[in-house]
C-alpha positions in Angstrom: -42.0 129.8 34.2 -40.2 128.7 38.1 -40.4 132.3 39.7 -42.1 131.1 42.7 -39.4 129.6 44.8 -40.2 125.7 44.3 -37.6 124.9 42.4 -35.5 127.9 43.8 -35.1 129.8 40.6 -34.4 133.6 40.0 -35.0 134.9 36.2 -31.9 136.6 35.2 -31.8 140.2 33.8 -32.2 139.0 30.3 -35.7 137.9 31.2 -34.6 134.2 29.7 -32.4 132.4 31.8 -32.1 131.9 35.1 -30.0 131.2 38.2 -30.4 128.3 40.8 -28.7 127.4 44.0 -28.5 123.9 45.6 -29.0 123.9 49.4 -26.2 123.9 51.6 -27.0 124.8 55.2 -24.8 127.5 56.8 -22.9 127.6 53.5 -20.8 124.8 54.7 -19.4 122.7 51.5 -17.3 119.8 50.8 -14.9 119.1 47.9 -17.3 116.5 46.7 -20.3 119.4 46.7 -17.7 121.4 44.7 -17.1 119.0 42.1 -20.9 118.4 41.9 -21.8 122.0 41.2 -19.3 122.3 38.5 -19.7 119.7 36.3 -23.7 120.4 36.8 -22.5 124.1 35.4 -20.3 122.3 32.6 -22.9 119.9 31.6 -25.6 122.8 31.4 -23.7 125.6 29.8 -24.3 127.6 33.1 -23.0 131.5 32.2 -21.5 131.9 35.8 -20.8 130.6 39.1 -21.2 133.4 41.8 -20.8 133.2 45.6 -23.9 135.1 47.2 -24.2 137.2 50.3 -26.7 134.6 51.7 -23.9 131.7 51.8 -24.7 130.1 48.9 -23.3 129.4 44.9 -25.7 130.2 42.1 -25.3 128.6 39.6 -26.7 132.1 36.7 -27.9 132.0 33.2 -29.6 128.4 32.8 -32.2 128.4 30.1 -35.6 127.3 31.7 -35.9 123.8 29.8 -32.6 123.0 31.9 -34.1 123.3 35.4 -35.7 120.6 35.9 -33.1 118.0 34.3 -30.7 119.5 36.4 -32.5 118.7 39.9 -32.9 115.6 38.6 -29.4 114.9 37.9 -28.1 112.0 40.0 -26.6 112.9 43.1 -27.7 116.9 43.4 -29.0 118.5 46.3 -32.2 120.1 47.0 -33.1 123.6 45.7 -32.5 126.6 47.7 -34.9 129.1 48.1 -34.5 131.9 46.5 -37.3 133.5 46.1 -41.0 133.4 47.6 -42.7 134.1 50.7 -40.8 131.7 52.9 -37.4 131.3 54.9 -35.0 132.5 52.4 -31.4 131.8 54.3 -29.9 131.2 57.7 -27.1 132.7 57.8 -24.1 131.6 60.4 -20.4 132.3 60.8 -17.8 129.6 61.4 -18.1 129.6 65.4 -16.3 127.9 68.3 -15.8 124.9 65.8 -13.6 127.8 63.8 -13.2 130.9 64.5 -10.7 131.8 67.7 -13.5 135.3 68.6 -16.2 133.2 69.0 -17.8 132.6 72.1 -21.0 130.2 71.0 -21.3 127.4 68.8 -22.7 129.2 65.8 -22.8 126.3 63.8 -24.6 123.5 65.4 -27.8 126.1 66.5 -27.6 127.2 62.8 -27.6 124.2 61.3 -30.8 122.9 64.2 -32.8 126.5 62.6 -31.8 125.8 59.3 -33.6 121.9 59.4 -36.6 123.7 61.0 -37.1 126.5 58.9 -35.9 126.6 55.1 -38.1 126.9 52.9 -41.3 126.8 55.7 -43.7 128.2 53.8 -44.6 131.8 55.2 -47.5 134.9 55.1 -44.0 136.8 53.6 -40.7 136.4 53.3 -38.0 135.7 56.6 -34.1 135.5 56.9 -32.4 134.2 60.1 -28.8 134.5 61.3 -26.7 133.3 64.0 -23.3 135.2 65.2 -21.6 133.4 67.6 -20.0 136.7 68.9 -20.9 140.0 68.7 -18.4 140.9 65.9 -21.4 140.2 64.0 -20.1 138.5 61.0 -23.3 136.8 59.6 -25.3 140.2 59.6 -27.8 139.9 62.0 -28.5 143.4 62.4 -30.5 143.3 59.7 -32.1 139.7 60.0 -35.8 138.9 60.9 -34.6 136.9 63.8 -30.9 136.4 65.3 -29.0 135.1 67.8 -25.6 136.4 68.6 -23.2 134.8 71.3 -21.9 135.8 74.2 -20.0 134.0 76.5 -23.0 134.3 78.7 -25.2 132.5 76.2 -27.6 133.9 73.3 -29.0 137.5 72.3 -31.9 137.4 70.8 -32.7 140.0 67.9 -36.0 140.9 66.2 -37.2 142.9 63.5 -34.1 143.5 61.1 -34.1 143.9 57.2 -32.1 145.2 54.0 -34.1 146.2 51.0 -35.2 149.6 50.0 -36.6 150.3 53.7 -33.2 149.2 55.8 -34.4 148.6 59.7 -31.6 147.6 62.8 -32.5 144.7 64.5 -34.1 145.4 68.0 -32.4 143.6 71.1 -35.5 141.1 72.3 -34.8 140.0 75.8 -32.4 142.1 78.4 -30.8 138.5 79.6 -29.3 136.4 77.4 -30.6 132.5 77.0 -29.4 129.2 76.7 -29.5 127.9 73.1 -32.4 125.3 74.6 -34.3 128.3 75.7 -33.1 130.2 72.6 -34.9 127.6 70.0 -38.3 127.9 71.8 -38.0 131.3 71.6 -37.3 131.5 67.8 -40.4 128.5 67.4 -42.4 131.1 69.6 -41.3 134.0 67.4 -42.4 132.4 63.9 -46.1 131.3 65.8 -46.5 135.3 66.5 -45.6 135.7 63.0 -47.5 133.2 60.9 -50.3 134.4 63.0 -50.4 138.4 62.9 -48.5 138.8 59.4 -50.3 140.6 56.2 -49.4 138.6 53.2 -46.3 139.9 52.2 -45.3 141.8 55.4 -41.7 141.6 57.4 -41.5 141.0 60.6 -40.5 144.1 61.7 -43.7 146.0 60.7 -45.9 143.1 62.5 -43.6 144.1 65.8 -44.6 147.5 65.1 -47.6 146.9 65.0 -48.1 144.7 67.7 -45.3 146.4 69.8 -41.9 144.9 70.8 -43.3 144.8 74.7 -46.3 142.1 73.5 -43.8 140.2 71.6 -41.2 140.3 74.6 -43.8 139.2 76.7 -45.1 136.2 74.4 -41.6 135.6 73.9 -40.6 135.0 77.7 -43.4 132.9 78.1 -41.4 130.5 75.5 -39.2 129.6 78.2 
């Protein structure tokens, strides 16, 4: 069964069909991308196309025997990682390229984070987000690692999550950092998580065990 995230397939309520989602970094799609998704949905008789909260377009209601042919279709994009112990998504707001309120280029750094980490195998699942201003349109407050733009640079937040036991992310450093420093700190945070997390554990629990102060100290060494 395709339930390990390798093909990005999620078993549906009927316990017979699956949903998949092509991967589009930062949720940006072209008209050709939309045509491609529509063509695949029609070709494989999908039950529905669903816009998800993680900036994906899920193709739902597919029988298992159609999953591999769908991904092998000419011109298809790579699968999104909907499930599994990996980096699930990098949610990003429109940023300075499109939004009048944005203070930092969230799309540029979001694409870099997606290129580096989307699908990266980890001890547990992890979700990232980038908001170009403190209005927090990409819900950085409930992401494992998140960046929020201000006029002075990036604020870094850690340890947020939704789910059954939701937690708000905590600000990691008192000062803002540059884009280069933010990327270096995120890499350090990944290393901390990989080194200390138990199987299936979210980053918030790791931070609780190590203490936020210890994670802050390690992060500062990255810059």
